[in-house]
Phi, psi and omega in degrees: 000142180279089193290317188299320184289325176289328174293318183293326177295318178300309185289328176293324182288318184216086185289350169306330185293329183293323180288325174306312181296337181266009175079012186246172179289129180294347176295343177298336181284354182294339181261014185234156170235125185273127184212170170255148184236125178265127171252097197294320187304333186235006168066040173230162183233130166274109186289336184230103182222127167268103179265131175295140169290154196297329182263014180277141183287334179258113184257023176293140169265131177253126175260131184231124181232136178251124184232107185247002178236143179286110177232106183312326183262019185299320184293328180297317179290317187297305180288333177296321179289321179296314183291323175294325180297319184288328175296319181278343175239076186290352184266359174303129188279317178197162177222153171223155182227140182236131175244120174257109175256152174296322185198173182288339181290341184279333185293138175301141183275335181273092194244003187305319186293333191245019191294329183291322180289311187296328182268004179268168176281003180274338184241127177243135177248125176245131182252110186292337180289350175287340179271351182300122179073013175276121179295139181203141177263005177273127178293325177305303175296326175300324178289327178297315182302317180298327179295322178270354187290151176279170186296333180293328186251353187301307182305313181302314176294323174297321180297312173301322183291319179296324174302312186287329175298312181303316185296333183260012191291331186287341180241359179235109177287357186263010187301319181297317175294321176302312178302318179299316183295316183295319182292323181295318178299316174299320179297322180291325181285338180234066183304332181285349183258146174284163179299325175294325178294323175296319179299319178295321187296321184266352183075030184285335179296315180295317180300320185287345174271355182289155173302317183302312187292313183296324173299315183298319184295320179293318175297318180295327177295330182291324184265006173109001178293130180289118179292330183293325175295315183292338174273359177084019178300127182290324183304315181291325180294315181303310183297325181286320178291322180295316180300313180286326181292320180296318177295322182294320178293325176295323171296321180287314190232002179093191188299137175268123177297154183302326182291311179292326178298317176303314182300316178301319179291352177259355179290148176285167178299318180297321177292324175296319178298320180295314182298324178302320180292309193290327181296350173296339180261358183289145173230343176213170183295334179301323180295327173296313182301317185293320178300318174300318177297316183291339186238000000 
């Protein structure tokens, strides 16, 4: 599964889930907006940043990183980007950082250089396997559990999550977007199945006809949820996937040439998702060229 993109979709839809994982109130997210931030001077982008709204009483900036691959030099890059951001934004009042690992074995062992940071209250490390099998009424935490679930359990867990989402519908205007995210996680877990097959398996066709869903969809549109995405329009999804893939490639192998960029923009959604998985192992432009030739 292309884990980083699905996490960013989740946090953009409902930033409160991040605070739930930290054991804090999801209401803290009301003063924040989840965005990616481009640092033009050095041509890199921080994909997960919670920026405080101008009228928020708490002006702390939150940096969020999802790391599902073991990269020994990860903390060098992570803290380097944070400190460069702070240098370029000297009016930043305070910052906190969150790293999400699937388990402790993925985290780099060499932490000595950053021991002061890692042991401070400014840096939080979340290990998702700590949430495995833990009973929860939180849909957000449930989605984290679904991401780690094996294929045998995924469908049942997704159905339970959908039921919880419906039960919270009267107070959660994000229900339509949450249902879309649950479906997307399952689609990533069963790449051999079509989206229509996934919908039948989860009973989504019937769910989307319910009054609760339709009312939530209308409310979601009022607060900015994209109707086109919720209706499954491929164009919007392709553009979003292309943009994310190109940013990730730039971080992994450097600038992508216009010719290669054009080839990537011709890939289907399924191919883009496969490239998102493969690029985690790329170390140079030749790796990308070889992948494009093979696919």
